[in-house]
C-alpha positions as CSV (number, residue, x, y, z in Angstrom):
1,M,133.0,156.5,5.0
2,K,133.6,156.3,1.2
3,F,136.5,154.4,-0.3
4,I,137.3,156.0,-3.7
5,G,139.7,154.9,-6.3
6,I,141.5,157.5,-8.5
7,T,142.8,156.7,-11.9
8,G,143.6,158.3,-15.2
9,G,146.2,158.3,-18.0
10,I,149.8,159.4,-17.8
11,G,150.1,163.2,-17.8
12,A,146.5,163.8,-16.6
13,G,147.7,165.6,-13.5
14,K,146.8,163.0,-10.8
15,S,149.6,164.1,-8.5
16,R,148.3,167.6,-8.2
17,I,144.8,166.4,-7.5
18,L,146.2,163.9,-4.8
19,K,148.0,166.9,-3.3
20,Y,144.8,168.9,-3.1
21,L,142.9,165.9,-1.6
22,R,145.6,165.4,1.1
23,E,145.0,169.0,2.2
24,T,141.3,168.5,2.5
25,P,140.1,167.9,6.2
26,G,138.5,164.5,6.7
27,V,140.3,162.9,3.7
28,M,143.1,160.3,3.6
29,V,145.1,159.5,0.4
30,Y,147.1,156.4,-0.3
31,E,149.1,155.4,-3.4
32,A,149.7,151.9,-4.8
33,D,153.2,152.8,-5.9
34,V,154.2,154.0,-2.4
35,I,152.6,150.9,-0.7
36,G,154.3,148.7,-3.3
37,K,157.8,150.2,-2.5
38,E,157.2,149.6,1.2
39,L,156.3,146.0,0.5
40,M,159.8,145.5,-1.2
41,T,161.6,146.3,2.0
42,S,162.7,143.8,4.8
43,Q,160.2,145.4,7.2
44,S,157.2,144.1,5.2
45,N,155.3,140.8,5.9
46,L,155.7,140.0,2.1
47,F,159.5,140.1,2.1
48,P,160.1,136.4,3.0
49,E,158.1,135.4,-0.1
50,L,160.0,137.8,-2.2
51,Q,163.3,136.4,-0.9
52,K,162.1,132.9,-1.9
53,L,161.3,134.1,-5.4
54,F,164.7,135.6,-5.9
55,A,166.8,133.1,-3.8
56,G,170.3,132.6,-5.2
57,E,170.1,135.7,-7.5
58,D,172.4,138.6,-7.3
59,V,169.6,141.1,-6.6
60,F,170.3,141.9,-2.9
61,R,172.5,144.4,-1.1
62,S,175.0,143.4,1.6
63,D,172.4,144.5,4.2
64,G,169.8,142.1,2.8
65,E,167.6,144.7,1.1
66,F,166.9,144.6,-2.7
67,D,169.4,146.3,-4.9
68,I,166.9,148.1,-7.0
69,P,169.1,148.7,-10.2
70,K,170.1,145.0,-10.2
71,L,166.6,143.8,-9.5
72,S,165.2,145.9,-12.4
73,A,167.9,144.6,-14.8
74,Y,167.1,141.0,-13.7
75,L,163.3,141.4,-14.0
76,F,163.7,143.0,-17.5
77,S,165.5,139.8,-18.8
78,H,163.2,137.4,-16.8
79,P,159.6,138.3,-17.7
80,E,158.2,135.1,-16.1
81,V,159.7,136.1,-12.7
82,F,158.6,139.7,-13.2
83,L,155.0,138.4,-13.7
84,K,155.2,136.4,-10.4
85,E,156.7,139.4,-8.5
86,Q,153.9,141.7,-9.8
87,Q,151.3,139.2,-8.7
88,L,152.8,139.0,-5.2
89,I,153.0,142.9,-5.0
90,H,149.4,143.4,-6.3
91,A,148.0,140.9,-3.8
92,G,150.2,142.6,-1.0
93,V,149.0,146.1,-2.0
94,K,145.3,145.0,-2.0
95,E,145.7,143.4,1.4
96,T,147.5,146.5,2.8
97,I,145.0,149.1,1.5
98,L,142.0,147.0,2.7
99,S,143.6,146.9,6.2
100,Y,144.0,150.7,6.1
101,V,140.4,151.2,5.0
102,D,139.2,148.9,7.8
103,Q,141.3,150.8,10.4
104,H,139.8,154.1,9.2
105,R,136.2,152.7,9.3
106,R,136.7,151.3,12.8
107,A,138.2,154.5,14.0
108,G,135.7,156.7,12.3
109,D,138.4,159.3,11.7
110,K,138.0,160.0,8.0
111,K,135.0,160.7,5.7
112,A,136.8,159.6,2.6
113,V,139.8,157.4,1.8
114,F,141.3,157.8,-1.7
115,F,143.5,155.3,-3.4
116,E,145.4,156.0,-6.5
117,A,146.9,153.3,-8.8
118,A,148.0,153.6,-12.4
119,L,146.5,150.1,-13.1
120,L,143.5,150.6,-10.8
121,I,141.1,149.0,-13.3
122,E,143.5,146.4,-14.9
123,G,144.8,145.3,-11.5
124,G,141.3,144.6,-10.2
125,Y,141.5,147.3,-7.4
126,H,138.3,148.9,-8.6
127,E,136.4,145.9,-7.2
128,L,137.5,146.9,-3.7
129,C,136.3,150.6,-4.0
130,D,132.9,152.1,-3.4
131,E,133.4,154.2,-6.6
132,L,136.1,155.4,-9.1
133,W,137.0,158.9,-10.2
134,Y,138.6,159.2,-13.6
135,I,141.1,162.2,-14.0
136,Y,141.0,163.3,-17.6
137,A,143.0,165.7,-19.6
138,D,143.1,166.4,-23.4
139,Q,145.8,164.3,-25.0
140,E,147.7,167.3,-26.5
141,I,147.9,168.9,-23.0
142,R,149.1,165.6,-21.5
143,K,151.8,165.4,-24.2
144,K,152.9,169.0,-23.4
145,R,153.0,168.3,-19.7
146,L,155.1,165.1,-20.1
147,M,157.6,166.8,-22.5
148,E,158.0,169.8,-20.3
149,G,157.6,168.3,-16.8
150,R,159.3,164.9,-17.3
151,N,161.4,165.6,-20.3
152,M,160.0,162.6,-22.1
153,S,160.3,162.2,-25.9
154,P,157.2,162.1,-28.1
155,T,158.1,158.4,-28.9
156,D,158.2,157.4,-25.2
157,I,155.0,159.3,-24.6
158,K,153.2,157.5,-27.4
159,K,154.3,154.1,-26.1
160,R,153.1,154.9,-22.6
161,M,149.8,156.2,-23.8
162,D,149.2,153.4,-26.1
163,A,149.8,150.9,-23.3
164,Q,147.1,152.4,-21.1
165,L,143.3,152.2,-21.3
166,S,141.5,154.4,-23.8
167,H,139.4,157.3,-22.8
168,E,136.2,155.3,-23.6
169,Q,137.5,152.4,-21.4
170,F,138.2,154.7,-18.5
171,L,134.7,156.2,-18.9
172,Q,133.0,152.8,-18.9
173,N,134.6,151.7,-15.7
174,T,134.4,154.8,-13.6
175,E,131.5,156.7,-11.9
176,H,132.9,160.3,-12.2
177,M,135.1,162.1,-14.6
178,I,137.2,165.2,-13.6
179,D,138.4,167.3,-16.5
180,N,141.9,168.5,-15.5
181,S,142.7,170.0,-18.9
182,G,142.5,173.7,-18.0
183,D,143.3,176.0,-15.1
184,F,143.4,174.2,-11.8
185,S,140.8,176.5,-10.4
186,E,138.2,174.8,-12.6
187,T,139.5,171.4,-11.5
188,K,139.1,172.4,-7.8
189,K,135.4,173.4,-8.5
190,Q,134.7,169.9,-9.9
191,L,136.4,168.3,-6.9
192,Q,134.6,170.4,-4.4
193,S,131.3,169.6,-6.1
194,L,132.0,165.8,-5.7
195,L,133.5,166.1,-2.2
196,A,130.7,168.3,-0.7
197,P,128.0,165.5,-0.2
198,I,130.6,163.1,1.0
199,L,132.1,165.4,3.6
200,E,128.6,166.7,4.7
201,N,126.8,163.5,4.8
202,A,129.3,161.0,5.9
């Protein structure tokens, strides 16, 4: 079974590719953001540590769960606490995804497990994966998608893009690039070409 990381810049179209992969037999897809949100609930093993980190602060609802708007405001004005929280979440996400991968390997029920994270490389997640796939799209196309799909301003888009790795850095740290700039039928051909040996030989 292959454990494959998916990464790429904002607006590259990762969500549509993840949807396609989810519909592929023999494949499982996990997302760091989804796991991270689950870890922020009282049902997670990480919650007691998070409670200690925010003890005495007005960031919890009456039912004991985090009040996300209050938490976000608090973290924005306390960058040192935000860093500690992110370290806890990253460690929790790594532990969780590795346990999922181990379960699938033991069960032998999947031929590939995909894991998407915006900070896959920066967060060190790439060290856990067998290989990384980089979802690429031309910068102007990404801008157009973000303005139309997310109603983002050109200024916000530039800030987000500037904060991410460059095209060259993505290329240096990944094994395969999928060009998602054009029609999705072309993207599917690239995906099928990469998936074929994995699904046939696994």
